[in-house]
N, C-alpha and C positions, 0 to 999 in steps of 0.2 A: 786709718791714720799711716797704715805701711801703705796703703795704694796711693797716699798723697809724697808719702814721701820715698816710692820710686816713680812717678808721675816726676815727680821737680825732679827728681837725679837722673833718672833713665828715659823720660820722655822720649826726646828726638830720638834717640838709638833705637827703641823698641819700636816709632813711627816708619824710621830706615829700612826696620828689619822685617816692619807689616807695612806693606805698601794698604793692605787695603782699612786699617785705621784713620789712616788721615782722614776718607771720606768722612766718617763718624767722627772723630774727636771735632774739625769744623764743625759740621753739623749742630753739636752738641754747644760750642764755642760759637757758634751764629746764635744759636737761638737764647743761650744762659745771657748774650749781649741784648736781644731785642727785648728778652721779658725780664729785665734785671730787678728793678724796683717791686714786679708782682712776687719776686725770689725773696728777695730783704725784707717784705711783709708779711711773705709766708712765713718765713723761720721765725720772725721778730713775734708771731703771735700765734706759732705752734704752742698746744698745751702742753706741759710738764719742759719744756727745751730748759728754759729761762730757771 
């Protein structure tokens, strides 16, 4: 939860301060966007999460 809060509040500032992280963040967001249906289904049927 702390990571989510940190990312939403200070994400752009951290990426400006650490430009190498920008490339990694772009790759992760691209993969999440391309595979969003699999991600949703995967979390939907994970044992013990519901």
